[in-house]
PADOMAR-878668 format. One record per residue: residue in three letters; x, y, z of N, C-alpha, C, O in turn. Coordinates in pm, whole numbers, padded with zeros to 5 digits, always signed. Each point is the difference from the previous one (the first is absolute). Example, Ala and Ser with C-alpha at 12.3 -4.5 7.8 and 13.67 -1.06 7.14 Angstrom:
2
ALA+01319-00569+00780-00089+00119+00000+00090+00120+00000+00104-00002+00066SER-00139+00107-00138+00082+00119+00006-00077+00109+00073+00051+00111+00017
END
This chain:
106
GLN+00086-00120-00001-00085+00118+00002+00086+00129+00000-00029+00096-00071LEU+00134-00098+00151+00093+00113-00003+00059+00026-00137+00008+00115-00045HIS+00032-00220-00020+00054+00018-00138-00096+00064-00093+00038+00086-00080GLU-00166-00127+00088-00102+00050-00090-00026+00154+00036-00027+00080-00089GLN+00035-00046+00213-00021+00137+00046+00114+00090-00049-00025+00112-00046ILE+00150-00160+00054+00113+00074-00045-00016+00025-00154+00015+00112-00048ARG-00045-00221-00025-00011+00019-00146-00110+00100-00034+00014+00081-00092THR-00122-00088+00165-00112+00102-00025+00044+00136+00031-00028+00092-00076PHE+00099-00073+00190+00045+00136+00044+00096+00051-00102-00012+00115-00040MET+00105-00193-00004+00105+00041-00099-00050+00009-00140+00076+00027-00092GLU-00212-00049+00072-00059-00003-00127+00078-00084-00105+00026+00045-00111TRP+00011-00167+00150+00074-00093-00076-00077-00042-00117-00120-00028+00007SER+00190+00022-00116-00060-00063-00120+00114-00067-00078+00116+00037+00017ALA-00149-00134-00102+00099-00074-00072+00087+00091-00093-00056+00086-00068ALA+00182-00103+00065+00087+00081-00081+00004-00062-00139-00039-00115-00020LYS+00086+00192-00072+00009-00047-00140+00115-00105-00008+00005-00078-00096ALA+00085+00076+00193+00113-00098-00006-00046-00141+00031+00079-00094-00004GLU-00206+00079+00036-00061-00132+00028+00068-00071+00119+00038-00117-00010LEU-00025+00187+00116+00048-00068+00119-00109-00096+00050-00114+00043+00019THR+00141-00163+00002-00089-00099+00040-00027+00011+00151+00082-00042+00081TYR-00197+00098-00045-00025+00018+00144-00048-00125+00065-00094-00062-00051THR+00152+00021+00161-00046-00105+00083+00008+00047+00145+00098+00065+00036PRO-00189-00094+00043+00013+00040+00138+00121-00063+00068+00039-00110-00040PRO+00021+00172+00138+00121-00060+00061-00038-00140+00065-00106-00019+00059LEU+00199-00069-00075-00021-00134+00061+00007+00002+00153-00067-00077+00070ASP+00153+00168-00021+00014+00020+00145-00012+00152+00029+00096+00075-00012PRO-00217-00036+00049-00021+00152+00016+00100+00059+00105+00049+00111-00019ARG-00019-00183+00127+00095+00051+00099+00134+00023-00055+00060+00104+00026ALA-00009-00202-00106+00133+00015-00057-00005+00117-00103+00098+00073-00014TRP-00204-00055-00054-00011+00108-00094+00004+00136+00071+00072+00090-00043LEU-00150-00077+00151+00006+00122+00079+00141+00028+00057+00043+00115+00005ASP+00030-00222+00038+00133+00021+00043+00095+00046-00116+00095+00076+00020GLN-00127-00127-00139+00083+00049-00115-00037+00149-00027+00089+00080-00030LEU-00204-00045+00038-00036+00136-00023+00060+00094+00107+00039+00113-00032ASP-00032-00159+00155+00063+00074+00108+00149+00023-00033+00054+00111+00004ALA+00008-00224-00037+00145+00012-00034+00023+00091-00119+00095+00077-00002ALA-00183-00085-00099+00019+00085-00119-00024+00146+00033+00068+00086-00056LEU-00162-00053+00143-00023+00139+00038+00126+00053+00077+00045+00112-00019GLY+00008-00201+00109+00121+00046+00079+00116+00025-00089+00071+00099+00019LEU-00046-00186-00117+00105+00015-00091-00023+00129-00092+00096+00071-00031PHE-00216-00047-00010-00037+00121-00081+00035+00124+00080+00065+00091-00053LEU-00106-00083+00184+00021+00111+00078+00146+00021+00026+00046+00114+00005ALA+00029-00224+00012+00148+00007+00017+00066+00053-00123+00088+00086+00008GLU-00129-00134-00120+00057+00041-00128-00023+00148-00025+00084+00066-00062LYS-00198-00011+00110-00030+00144-00017+00058+00077+00117-00028+00119+00013LYS+00109-00181+00076+00058+00060+00112-00101+00062+00103+00029+00100+00066LEU-00144-00162-00058-00098+00046+00098+00000-00089+00122-00067+00031+00098LEU+00139-00141-00101+00010-00095+00114+00141-00060-00008+00047-00038-00107PRO+00019+00031+00225+00134-00056-00003-00007-00148-00032-00092-00069+00042VAL+00190+00021-00117+00000-00139-00046-00010-00099+00117-00061-00106-00013GLY+00122+00141+00126-00003-00086+00113-00138-00022+00061-00022-00096+00075LEU-00071+00187-00109-00134-00009+00059-00097-00072-00093-00117-00014+00034THR+00166-00034-00155-00088-00068-00088-00005-00148+00025+00098-00059+00045SER-00210+00001-00072-00006-00150+00005+00032-00043-00142-00090-00023-00080ALA+00220+00011+00047+00040-00026-00144-00021-00142-00042-00013-00026-00119ALA+00010-00066+00212-00011-00138-00042-00143-00031-00052-00099+00033+00066ALA+00090-00095-00183-00123-00043-00047-00040-00128+00078+00088-00075+00043PRO-00214+00050-00025-00044-00120+00067+00041-00129-00065-00015-00017-00121ALA+00067-00077+00201+00043-00125-00056-00116-00080-00058+00021-00088-00084ALA-00140+00117+00126-00118-00076-00049-00049+00046-00133-00086-00066-00058LEU+00136+00175+00004-00045+00049-00129+00033-00106-00106+00114-00043-00014SER-00216+00001-00058+00021-00113-00092+00063+00032-00130+00070-00083-00058LEU-00094+00205+00009+00050+00043-00134-00061-00083-00110+00059-00019-00107ALA-00182-00033+00136-00066-00082-00101-00091+00077-00088-00055-00056-00095THR+00036+00185+00121-00085+00084-00087+00083+00116-00057+00107+00033+00052GLU-00158+00026-00157+00073+00112-00058+00008+00113+00099+00105+00064+00009THR-00214-00035+00066+00007+00109+00098+00113-00019+00104+00082+00089+00025GLU-00081-00208+00033+00105-00033+00100+00136+00006-00066+00094+00048+00064SER-00076-00092-00185+00126+00002-00062+00053+00140-00033+00118+00031+00014LEU-00217+00054-00058+00034+00139-00027+00041+00078+00131+00092+00081+00003ALA-00168-00115+00102+00035+00065+00129+00136-00044+00047+00077+00081+00052PHE-00046-00207-00071+00133-00052+00039+00114+00068-00079+00101+00042+00056LEU-00120-00033-00192+00099+00064-00083+00024+00146+00038+00113+00048+00004THR-00222+00020+00024+00010+00143+00047+00074+00007+00136+00085+00086+00021HIS-00118-00178+00068+00061-00009+00129+00152-00020-00015+00079+00068+00067GLN-00037-00162-00154+00139-00023-00025+00072+00125-00054+00111+00032+00042ALA-00177+00037-00135+00058+00118-00058+00025+00114+00102+00103+00068-00001ARG-00206-00052+00091+00016+00098+00107+00116-00037+00093+00080+00086+00037LEU-00073-00207-00003+00104-00047+00088+00138+00029-00059+00090+00048+00070ALA-00074-00076-00194+00131+00029-00073+00026+00148-00003+00114+00041+00017ARG-00216+00042-00039+00027+00146-00007+00036+00055+00138+00071+00100+00010LEU-00117-00165+00097+00037+00041+00133+00124-00063+00057+00043+00027+00112GLY+00013-00115-00195+00128-00069+00042-00023-00110+00104+00091-00036+00075LEU-00211-00018-00073-00031-00105+00095+00005-00132-00070-00021-00008-00121PRO+00051-00099+00198+00011-00135-00066-00131-00044-00068-00109+00031+00049ALA+00119-00101-00155-00109-00051-00075-00066-00116+00082+00063-00064+00084LEU-00189+00042-00112-00068-00115+00059+00020-00127-00081+00020+00005-00121THR-00024-00110+00184+00004-00126-00075-00143-00053+00002-00065+00008+00104ALA+00016-00060-00212-00134-00052+00000-00015-00095-00118+00092-00016-00080VAL-00201-00043+00072-00039-00078-00114-00003+00095-00118-00034+00117+00015ALA+00069-00167-00132-00004+00078-00125-00143+00057-00025-00098-00074+00014PRO+00085+00199-00051-00131+00049-00030-00060-00073-00122+00072-00061-00080VAL-00201+00068+00067-00071-00057-00112+00050+00064-00128+00032+00119+00001SER-00025-00189-00108+00059+00056-00119-00122+00020-00104-00053-00096-00056THR+00017+00223+00038-00099+00040-00099+00057+00114-00077+00095+00062+00048PRO-00146-00030-00163+00053+00111-00078+00004+00133+00079+00095+00077-00011LEU-00202-00051+00093+00001+00124+00082+00110-00002+00107+00065+00102+00022VAL-00043-00213+00042+00103-00013+00102+00136+00011-00064+00089+00066+00054GLU-00072-00127-00164+00133+00012-00066+00028+00141-00051+00115+00044+00002GLU-00216+00026-00046+00014+00139-00039+00039+00085+00122+00086+00088-00008ALA-00150-00117+00118+00038+00075+00126+00140-00035+00042+00075+00089+00041ARG-00037-00213-00048+00135-00039+00040+00104+00073-00083+00101+00045+00055LEU-00122-00032-00187+00096+00074-00084-00004+00150+00032+00105+00063+00002ALA-00222-00005+00022-00005+00140+00032+00068+00037+00131+00053+00110+00014LEU-00053-00201+00081+00062+00023+00132+00147-00025+00009+00061+00017+00105ARG-00006-00058-00215+00153-00025+00008+00082+00126-00009+00123-00005+00004
END
């Protein structure tokens, strides 16, 4: 229900890039991922000290969907820009959209 409310609030609609939307398999792990992503974003913008961020992505994140894979790739890119160690995880799902994002983030 929370996920549906957030999508409604953000006026979410399908993008032309054809991101395959699937609800998160583990909502708690997804919320932890979003928390870590926000912390890294704020640290990268120098609004929050790096030491105060929860930089580690949740170990339970499956990376089985495009959304989770794109979030993971973005997370890795922010860690690299902040000079923090990369995460080790299962390889993200391989779709044309994820591969395009992987190339863009190099």
